[in-house]
N, C-alpha and C positions, 0 to 999 in steps of 0.2 A: 798467666805469662808462661811461655814454654822456656824450659831451660835445657842447655846441652848437657850431656853426660859424657864421661870418659870411662871406657871399660879397660880393666886391668886384666892381663893374662900372663901367667908365668910360661917362658919358652921352654921349661924343662919338667914342669909337672902339670897337673891339671887344675891348679889354683886359678880362680876367677873372682873379680870383685868389681865394684863400680864406684864412681864418685859420689853417687847419691847418698853415701854413708854420712856426708857432712852437711846435707841439705837441711833446711829448717832453722828457725831462729833459736838461739840458746842464750839463757841469761842466768847470772848468779842472782840469788836472793840474799840480801844482807839480813841482819838481825831485825830490822824494822820492815822487812818485806819490800823493800825497795829493790827494783830490777837494776842490775849492773850488766853491761855488755859483756859477753863471753865470745872471745875470738877463738876460733878452731882451725886445725889444719889436718890434712890428711897425714896419717902416720901408720906405723905398724905397732899393734899391740901384741906383746909377746904371750899374754894371758889368753886373748881371744884367738891368737894365731890367724890374724887377718888385718886387712887395711880398716882403720877405724879413725873416728874423730878424736883428735888429740887437743888438749888445751894449748893455746899459742900466747906466748907472753912476749912477743918480740915488737910491741908496738909502743914501748915506753917513750921513746923520744918524740914519737908523733903525738902522743898524749900530752906531753909536757908542751909542745908547740901549740896545741889546741887550747891548753889552759891559759897560756900567754895571750893568745889572740882573743880569748873571751875576756880576759882580765882587763885588756886595754879598753873594753867598752864599760868598764865599771870604775873608772877613775872618779874619786868623789868630787862632786860639784853640785851646785844648786840645780842645774840642768838634769843631773842624773837622779836627783831626788824627786823632781817633777815627773820624770819618765817613770820612775818606780811606782808613783801614785796613780798616773794616769794611763800606763800601758803595761803589757806583759813582757816587753822586750827586756827590761832590766832583770826581772825574775827569771826569764828563760835563760839569760847568761849566767846567773847564779846557779840554777838548776843544773846547766850544762858542766859548769866548773865543778859542782858538787859530785855529779856522776863520773866525771873524769878523774877526780881525786879519788874516788872509791876504787875505780878500775886501776889506778896507779898504786894504791895500797895493796891491791890483791896481787899485782905483778911483783911488787918488792917482797911480799910475804911468800909468795908461791914459785918465783922463777927458778928453774932448776928442779922443780917437783911436779912437772906437768903430768897429767894423767890421762888415761882413755876415758872418754865420756860415755862408753858403753858399759864397761865393767868397773871402773874406778882405779885399776891398776896403774901404779907409776912405772912399771916395767914396759916403757914405750920407746919407740925410736922414731925420730922425725926423718924418715928415709928420703923424704922428697926435698931436701935441702932448703927449707923455708918457702917452697912454692905453695900458696894458698890456692892457686888455680891449678885444677887437675890437667887442664890442657896445656900447660907450660912445662909439664914434667918431661925430662929427657930420659926416656925408657932405657937408652943404651948405657946409662951410668947407674941404673937403679937396680940394685941386686934384690932378689926375693928373699927376705929374711927367714922365712919358714921352709925354704926349699932345701932338701937334703942333696939335690943334684946341682946346687949352686946356680940356679937359673936367674934370669933377669925378668923384671916385670915389663911387659910391653904395653904402653898406653895407646889406646885407639879411639877416635872419636866414636861415641855411641848415638843413641837416638836423642831427640828433643822431647822431653817429657813435661807435661803440664800436671802438677798436683798440688794440693793443699795440705801442708803439715802443720800440726799443732806445735806450739813452742815448748821447748823443754827447759826445766829449771833445775839449777844445781846449788848446793850450799857453797860457802866460800873454800871448802876443801876439794870441790870438784865432784862431789857425791850427788847422784840425781835424786831430786826429791819430788814429791807430788805437790801440785799447787792448785 
């Protein structure tokens, strides 16, 4: 499947980057090697001096809503016990609740301590005001943090690219690990 890119250029210096830095799936691995979804956002890493994938912990309310939705399917009754014995639906809801609770625990533990997924630095800035989609970035309001001439980052549609990326795995502190 082809994906669109967004190219970033500073209007005052020669800095260039692309939205492809956040491409690919990323997961936390907990103590039992269970995968937990890792949300990321485009941001600025002061250590890398570049646009980088930054952990994103702004989905707490969405996760709570999803937990409630899945829980409604698990009200104890004889019918649910039969479903558990004869189908995977009940177990799927339990598994979803378990994964969502792990994500919620990570958010509560780490919110405010987001880090760069390239170098692990917590010296990051979510310069794009919570936009996960590069195409929705308003470049007229986005200052280039690394620019000594106080330039602004211009976001322009780039090419559509088709590529396959290996998933990346991180410990619960946001440090990349081999898996």
